[in-house]
C-alpha positions in Angstrom: -8.5 -42.3 75.5 -8.8 -39.1 73.5 -12.2 -38.2 72.1 -12.8 -39.2 68.5 -12.7 -36.4 65.9 -15.8 -35.9 63.9 -15.1 -35.6 60.1 -17.3 -32.6 60.0 -14.8 -30.8 62.3 -12.0 -31.1 59.6 -13.0 -27.8 58.0 -13.0 -26.1 61.3 -9.7 -27.5 62.4 -7.8 -26.8 59.1 -9.5 -23.7 57.7 -6.6 -21.4 58.7 -3.9 -23.6 57.2 -2.9 -23.1 53.6 -3.0 -26.2 51.5 0.4 -27.4 50.6 1.2 -28.2 47.0 3.4 -30.9 46.0 6.5 -30.9 43.7 4.5 -31.8 40.6 2.4 -28.6 41.1 5.6 -26.5 41.4 7.0 -28.1 38.2 3.7 -27.5 36.3 3.6 -23.8 37.5 7.3 -23.3 36.4 6.6 -24.9 33.0 3.5 -22.7 32.3 5.4 -19.6 33.5 8.4 -20.5 31.2 6.1 -21.0 28.2 4.5 -17.6 28.8 7.9 -15.9 28.9 9.1 -17.8 25.8 5.9 -16.8 24.0 6.4 -13.1 24.9 10.1 -13.3 23.7 9.0 -15.0 20.5 6.4 -12.4 19.7 8.8 -9.4 20.3 10.3 -9.5 16.7 6.8 -9.7 15.2 5.6 -6.8 17.2 8.7 -4.7 16.4 8.2 -5.5 12.7 4.5 -4.5 12.8 5.4 -1.2 14.5 8.1 -0.5 11.8 5.7 -1.4 9.0 3.0 0.9 10.4 5.6 3.7 10.7 6.7 3.3 7.1 3.1 3.3 5.9 2.3 6.4 7.9 5.3 8.2 6.5 4.4 7.2 2.9 0.8 8.4 3.5 2.1 11.7 4.8 4.3 12.1 1.7 1.4 11.3 -0.6 -0.8 13.8 1.2 1.9 16.5 1.0 2.4 15.8 -2.7 -1.4 16.0 -3.3 -1.6 19.3 -1.5 1.4 20.7 -3.4 -0.2 19.6 -6.7 -3.5 21.3 -5.7 -1.6 24.5 -4.8 0.4 24.5 -8.0 -2.8 23.8 -10.1 -4.6 26.6 -8.2 -1.7 29.0 -8.9 -1.6 28.0 -12.5 -5.3 28.6 -12.9 -5.0 32.0 -11.3 -2.0 33.0 -13.4 -3.9 31.8 -16.6 -6.6 34.5 -16.1 -5.8 37.1 -18.7 -5.4 40.7 -17.7 -7.2 43.3 -19.8 -5.1 46.3 -20.9 -6.5 49.5 -22.4 -4.3 49.4 -25.5 -3.5 45.9 -26.7 -0.4 45.8 -28.9 -0.3 43.3 -31.7 2.4 40.7 -31.4 3.4 37.7 -33.4 2.4 34.6 -31.6 4.7 31.6 -31.8 2.9 28.4 -31.0 5.1 25.8 -29.3 5.4 22.5 -31.3 4.7 19.4 -29.3 7.7 17.1 -29.2 6.3 13.6 -29.3 7.5 11.3 -26.4 9.7 8.5 -27.5 7.6 5.3 -27.8 9.6 2.1 -27.1 6.8 -0.2 -28.3 3.2 -1.2 -28.2 1.4 -3.8 -26.2 -2.0 -5.2 -25.3 -3.4 -5.8 -21.8 -3.7 -9.5 -21.3 -4.4 -9.5 -17.5 -6.6 -6.7 -16.2 -5.2 -4.8 -13.2 -4.1 -1.5 -11.8 -2.5 1.4 -13.6 -0.4 3.5 -11.1 1.2 6.9 -10.7 4.6 5.3 -9.9 6.1 1.9 -10.4 5.4 0.4 -6.9 2.5 -1.5 -5.4 0.8 0.7 -2.8 -2.9 1.7 -2.4 -2.2 5.4 -2.8 -0.5 5.0 -6.2 -3.6 3.5 -8.0 -5.0 5.7 -10.8 -7.6 3.2 -12.0 -8.0 -0.1 -13.9 -6.9 -1.3 -17.3 -8.9 -4.2 -18.8 -8.1 -7.2 -21.0 -7.9 -6.0 -24.6 -6.9 -2.4 -23.9 -4.0 -1.2 -26.2 -1.2 0.8 -24.8 2.0 2.4 -26.0 5.2 1.9 -23.9 6.9 5.1 -23.0 9.5 3.9 -20.5 10.7 0.6 -19.0 12.2 0.1 -15.5 13.4 -3.1 -13.8 13.5 -3.6 -10.0 14.8 -6.4 -7.8 14.1 -9.9 -9.1 13.3 -8.9 -12.8 10.2 -7.0 -11.6 9.6 -5.0 -14.8 7.3 -2.0 -15.0 6.3 0.1 -18.1 5.2 3.7 -18.2 2.3 3.5 -20.6 -0.3 5.6 -22.3 -3.7 3.9 -23.0 -4.5 4.4 -26.7 -7.5 2.2 -27.1 -10.0 0.7 -24.7 -11.9 -2.5 -25.3 -15.4 -2.3 -23.8 -16.4 -1.5 -20.2 -15.1 -4.1 -17.8 -15.1 -2.2 -14.4 -16.4 1.1 -13.2 -12.8 2.2 -12.2 -11.5 1.7 -15.7 -9.3 4.5 -17.2 -10.1 6.2 -20.4 -7.9 6.4 -23.5 -5.1 9.0 -23.1 -4.4 8.0 -19.5 -0.8 7.7 -18.6 0.7 5.7 -15.7 2.8 2.7 -14.7 1.7 -1.0 -15.3 3.5 -4.2 -14.2 4.9 -6.2 -17.2 2.8 -9.2 -15.9 -0.3 -7.4 -17.2 0.9 -6.9 -20.7 1.6 -8.9 -23.8 5.3 -9.0 -25.0 6.1 -5.6 -26.5 5.8 -5.1 -30.2 8.7 -2.8 -31.2 
C-alpha cells in the first residue's frame, strides 16, 4: 500500500503548477476587458470635443491678446503724434473745429436684470468690460440678432442708479448688452 500523503505536503507538491481557472473566470475576464474597451471607445468623442474646445479658446485668447497689443501700440503712436512740435515762427491759421455728428439712437431702455456689458456681442470672459446694474438707464445705438432670437444691443450708459458692485461701469460707457437684461425699448 502506498504511503499516505500528509495534507501539509500539498503546498510542496503543487507549488510549481499554475492554478487553473474555470470557464466562468474566463467569461468574467472577457466581460471586464470588453467593458474597458467600450468605455474607451465611448469617451473618445468627448475627449476629441474637449481638445477642439481648448483649441478654439486658445485661438480666441491669442486673437484678444493681439488685438489688445495692437490697440496699445496705436494708442502709444497716437499719444506720440499728439505731442506738438514747436516752430520758431508760428503762422496764424484759421482753425475749423469738427462738429460731432451724433450717433443715431434707436431707443432708450432701463436695465431690469444686472449683468455684463461687453466689447462685442458674444459671451466670453475676455469680452467683459464691467457690470450694469438694475435701474441704470441706457440709449440703444444698434441692434443685432443671432441664432434663436438671441438679441444684443449696442448701448451707452447715460445714468447709473446707485453703486451695486465694484465692477460697475460709469455713465458714458459704451458696449454690448444682451436684450434679456433690458426693459423693452422706448422708441
